[in-house]
Each structure stands twice: as C-alpha cells, then as structure tokens.
C-alpha positions as CSV (number, residue, x, y, z in Angstrom):
1,X,-0.1,0.2,0.4
2,X,2.6,2.5,0.8
3,X,5.0,1.8,-2.9
4,X,1.4,2.1,-4.3
5,X,1.2,6.1,-2.5
6,X,4.1,6.6,-3.1
7,X,4.1,6.0,-6.4
8,X,0.8,7.8,-6.9
9,X,2.3,10.8,-5.3
10,X,5.5,10.5,-7.5
11,X,3.2,10.6,-10.7
12,X,1.2,13.5,-9.6
13,X,4.2,15.8,-8.2
14,X,6.3,14.4,-11.7
15,X,2.8,16.2,-13.7
16,X,2.6,19.4,-11.7
17,X,6.5,19.7,-12.1
18,X,6.4,18.6,-15.9
19,X,3.4,21.7,-16.1
20,X,5.3,24.4,-14.2
21,X,8.5,23.7,-16.3
22,X,6.8,23.9,-19.4
23,X,5.3,27.1,-18.6
24,X,8.4,28.2,-17.2
25,X,10.4,27.3,-20.4
26,X,8.0,29.2,-22.8
27,X,8.7,32.8,-21.1
28,X,12.1,32.0,-19.3
29,X,13.2,35.3,-17.7
30,X,16.3,36.7,-18.4
31,X,18.5,39.0,-16.1
32,X,21.6,41.4,-16.6
33,X,24.1,39.6,-13.8
34,X,26.3,43.1,-15.4
35,X,23.6,45.0,-13.5
36,X,24.7,46.6,-10.0
37,X,21.6,48.1,-8.9
38,X,24.0,50.7,-6.6
39,X,20.5,53.2,-6.3
40,X,18.3,50.4,-5.3
41,X,21.1,49.6,-2.7
42,X,21.7,52.8,-1.4
43,X,18.0,52.8,-1.0
44,X,16.9,49.6,1.0
45,X,20.5,49.0,2.2
46,X,21.1,45.6,0.1
47,X,21.1,44.4,-3.4
48,X,17.9,43.2,-4.9
49,X,21.0,40.1,-5.9
50,X,21.5,39.4,-2.5
51,X,18.4,39.4,-1.3
52,X,16.6,37.1,-3.7
53,X,19.5,34.6,-3.5
54,X,18.9,34.8,0.5
55,X,15.3,33.7,-1.0
56,X,16.0,31.4,-3.6
57,X,18.4,29.8,-0.3
58,X,15.9,29.5,2.0
59,X,13.5,28.0,0.2
60,X,15.6,25.4,-1.3
61,X,16.4,24.6,2.1
62,X,12.5,24.2,3.5
63,X,12.1,21.9,0.2
64,X,14.7,19.9,1.6
65,X,13.1,20.0,5.1
66,X,9.7,19.6,3.2
67,X,10.8,16.4,2.2
68,X,12.4,15.0,5.2
69,X,9.3,15.5,7.3
70,X,7.2,13.4,4.3
71,X,9.5,10.7,4.8
72,X,9.3,10.6,8.3
73,X,5.3,10.9,8.4
74,X,5.4,8.2,6.1
75,X,7.6,5.8,8.0
76,X,5.9,6.4,11.2
77,X,2.6,6.2,9.6
78,X,2.6,3.3,7.9
79,X,5.0,1.8,10.3
80,X,7.7,1.3,8.1
81,X,11.0,-0.8,9.2
82,X,14.0,-2.8,8.0
83,X,11.4,-6.2,7.6
84,X,8.3,-4.4,6.3
85,X,7.4,-4.7,2.7
86,X,8.9,-1.5,1.4
87,X,11.9,-0.7,3.5
88,X,13.3,2.4,4.9
89,X,16.1,2.6,2.1
90,X,13.6,2.1,-0.9
91,X,11.1,5.1,0.8
92,X,14.6,7.3,1.3
93,X,15.2,6.2,-2.5
94,X,11.9,7.5,-3.5
95,X,11.7,10.4,-1.4
96,X,15.0,11.6,-2.8
97,X,14.0,10.7,-6.2
98,X,10.7,13.1,-5.7
99,X,13.6,15.8,-4.6
100,X,15.7,15.9,-7.3
101,X,13.1,15.9,-9.7
102,X,11.6,18.8,-8.2
103,X,13.9,20.7,-7.6
104,X,15.2,21.5,-11.3
105,X,11.7,22.6,-11.9
106,X,11.4,24.6,-8.8
107,X,14.7,26.6,-9.8
108,X,13.0,27.2,-13.2
109,X,10.4,28.7,-11.7
110,X,12.0,30.6,-9.3
111,X,13.8,32.2,-12.1
112,X,10.1,33.9,-13.3
113,X,10.1,34.9,-9.0
114,X,13.6,36.7,-9.1
115,X,13.0,38.7,-12.6
116,X,9.5,40.1,-11.3
117,X,10.8,41.1,-7.7
118,X,14.2,42.7,-9.1
119,X,12.3,44.4,-12.1
120,X,9.4,45.5,-10.1
121,X,9.4,45.3,-6.7
122,X,13.4,45.6,-6.0
123,X,13.8,48.0,-8.9
124,X,13.7,52.1,-8.7
125,X,12.8,53.6,-12.1
126,X,15.4,56.0,-13.8
127,X,13.2,59.3,-13.8
128,X,12.6,58.6,-9.5
129,X,15.4,60.7,-7.1
130,X,15.7,59.8,-3.6
131,X,14.9,62.9,-1.5
132,X,18.7,62.9,-0.3
133,X,19.6,63.6,-3.8
134,X,17.1,66.0,-4.8
135,X,19.6,68.8,-4.0
136,X,21.9,68.1,-6.9
137,X,19.0,68.9,-9.2
138,X,19.0,72.7,-8.1
139,X,22.8,72.9,-8.6
140,X,23.4,73.9,-11.6
141,X,27.4,73.7,-12.7
142,X,28.8,75.8,-15.7
143,X,32.3,77.2,-17.2
144,X,32.5,79.8,-14.1
145,X,31.8,76.9,-11.3
146,X,34.7,75.6,-13.2
147,X,37.4,77.6,-13.2
148,X,36.1,77.7,-9.1
149,X,36.9,74.6,-8.9
150,X,39.8,74.8,-10.4
151,X,41.6,77.7,-8.3
152,X,40.5,75.6,-5.1
153,X,42.3,72.6,-6.2
154,X,45.6,74.9,-6.9
155,X,44.7,76.7,-3.5
156,X,44.9,73.6,-1.9
157,X,47.3,71.7,-4.0
158,X,49.6,74.9,-2.3
159,X,48.3,74.2,1.1
160,X,49.3,70.3,1.2
161,X,53.0,71.2,-0.4
162,X,53.5,73.6,2.8
163,X,52.3,71.6,5.0
164,X,54.3,68.8,3.3
165,X,57.3,71.2,3.9
166,X,56.5,71.6,7.6
167,X,56.1,68.1,7.8
168,X,60.0,67.9,6.8
169,X,61.3,70.2,9.1
170,X,59.5,68.9,11.9
171,X,60.3,65.5,11.2
172,X,64.5,67.0,10.8
173,X,63.7,68.8,14.0
174,X,62.5,65.6,15.8
175,X,65.4,63.8,14.7
176,X,67.7,66.6,15.8
177,X,66.3,66.1,19.8
178,X,66.5,62.9,19.7
179,X,70.4,63.0,18.8
180,X,71.0,65.7,21.5
181,X,68.6,63.7,23.8
182,X,70.9,59.8,23.2
183,X,74.0,62.6,23.9
184,X,73.0,64.1,26.7
185,X,71.9,60.4,28.1
186,X,75.6,59.6,26.9
187,X,77.1,62.7,28.9
188,X,74.8,61.5,32.1
189,X,75.7,58.3,32.0
190,X,79.2,59.2,32.3
191,X,79.0,61.6,34.9
192,X,77.2,58.9,37.0
193,X,80.4,56.6,36.3
194,X,82.7,59.3,37.3
195,X,80.4,60.0,40.5
196,X,80.8,56.1,41.4
197,X,84.1,56.2,40.7
198,X,84.6,59.1,43.2
199,X,82.7,57.4,46.0
200,X,84.1,54.3,45.6
201,X,87.3,56.5,45.9
202,X,86.1,58.3,49.0
203,X,85.6,61.5,47.7
204,X,82.1,62.9,49.3
205,X,81.9,66.3,47.4
206,X,83.3,66.6,43.7
207,X,83.0,70.3,43.3
208,X,85.0,71.2,46.2
209,X,87.8,68.6,44.9
210,X,87.9,69.8,41.7
211,X,88.4,72.9,43.0
212,X,90.9,71.9,45.2
213,X,92.6,70.0,42.1
214,X,92.8,73.4,40.3
215,X,94.0,75.3,43.0
216,X,96.8,73.1,43.3
217,X,97.3,72.8,39.4
218,X,97.6,76.5,39.4
219,X,99.9,77.0,42.3
220,X,102.5,74.6,40.6
221,X,101.8,76.5,37.1
222,X,102.8,79.3,39.1
223,X,105.8,78.0,40.4
224,X,107.1,76.4,37.1
225,X,106.8,80.1,35.5
226,X,109.3,81.7,38.0
227,X,111.4,78.9,38.2
228,X,111.4,79.2,34.2
229,X,111.5,83.1,34.6
230,X,114.6,83.4,37.0
231,X,116.3,80.2,34.1
232,X,116.0,82.8,31.7
233,X,117.3,85.4,33.6
234,X,120.2,83.7,34.8
235,X,121.5,82.3,31.4
236,X,120.7,86.0,30.0
237,X,123.3,87.1,33.3
238,X,125.7,84.3,32.0
239,X,125.4,85.7,28.2
240,X,126.0,89.1,29.3
241,X,129.3,88.2,31.5
242,X,130.3,86.0,28.5
243,X,130.1,88.9,26.1
244,X,131.9,91.3,28.5
245,X,135.1,89.4,29.0
246,X,135.1,88.5,24.9
247,X,135.3,92.5,24.6
248,X,138.0,92.7,27.5
249,X,139.9,90.0,25.9
250,X,139.7,91.6,22.4
251,X,141.2,94.9,23.8
252,X,144.1,93.7,25.5
253,X,144.9,91.8,22.3
254,X,144.7,95.1,19.7
255,X,146.8,97.5,22.8
C-alpha cells in the first residue's frame, strides 16, 4: 500500500512539475548579471541580487526539510521498518528521487519570481530621485563654477605642499632633538660613572675636590713659571758676562 501511495504521489508531483517546467520554458526571464543596482542598494541597504539569493537558498532549504518531513511521516504512519514490505531504504530512495525531480523545476520557476522581484518590486525607475539626492537637481554647473573649483584645487594643492614641507622640517627637528637627547643621555651616563668612581675612592664632594685640585695645579703652574723665568734671567746674565769677557780679551789683544 505504501509503495502504491508513494508512486501515485510521485506521478502527481511529476505532472505538476512538468506543467511548471513547460510554462517556465516558454517565458523564462533573463536577468542582466552586469547590473550593480547601486541606487537600489542606496535605498534598501542591500542589493536586490543578494536578497533574491537569500530567498532562493531559504526556499531550497525548506524544500529539503519538507521532503525529509514527508519521509518521516510515511515511516511513522505506515510503521515502516527494515523488515517491512517497503523498506526504509526504499522509501528514502523514492523521496530523494522526488527531491531530485522537483529541484530543477523549482529553480526554473524561481527564475520567474527573481525576474519579477528585481524588475518590479526591488527596482527604482530612472526618473525617480531619492530625497537625499534632490539637492543635486537645483545645482547647475557652469564654466565659472569649473574655474572656481580649479582655483580651489590649486589652493588646496599649495596648502598640501606647504604642509608637506612643514612636516619635513618638523621631522628633521625631531631627529635633531633625538640626537641631542641621545648625547645628553650618554653624558649623564658618563657623569654617573665618574660619581661612582669618586664615591668608591672616598671623595664626598666632587665640586670641592675639583676646585682644590685646580688650585693646586694653578700653584704648581705659578711655581713652574717662576722657575722658568729665573732660569731665563740667569742664562741672560751669564751670556752678558761672557760677552763682557770676550770684549775685554779683544781689547787686550789690540793693545
């Protein structure tokens, strides 16, 4: 009984699907895949093609779920098991054939719906202007406006070039400041090392120590200068005495 029911249902569905297929084949819509529907997307917030694809995928899923539900209902209604005259595998095979028979015919019929949706419900005619675009209708562009726009572009280009030059100068200044900062950090590191050496040597006050050492150096330099001056004076006196002796000896020879 189950087998006869499934075959009768299959025959009925096949006849209906054949009718849909013949109608769709006589007037199958052709959609332009190159259209982007930018104005419709601006108004609806989604592309008509994406909406139609979502509906198509949902209906295909519903068709698949419907076939599964029919299969489960028949198995439960007629208590079909593996030992029955019509096995569960045979019933599943029949439902899959029904699904494979319906799906292409469903897709063909859906093309008509897609054409209707895109060209009638989700289509904005060319003479329709959205409210946010009506302000552009009152604006008339002429040669004076074009010259004004060209001048503004030239001014903006000049400002951009000036800003680029200023940014270059600032970048160079930042680089110089980083170099100075690096040198200062090195100098501070050297001072810290010197302070550490003086602390290890027992020197408490670096400033007083440097002043004391400078005072000693100045005294030593002063003493050295005095000694050098006395040495120069002594040499001069010796040279003077030698000159006097030579002059006296020359006079004696002459006499």
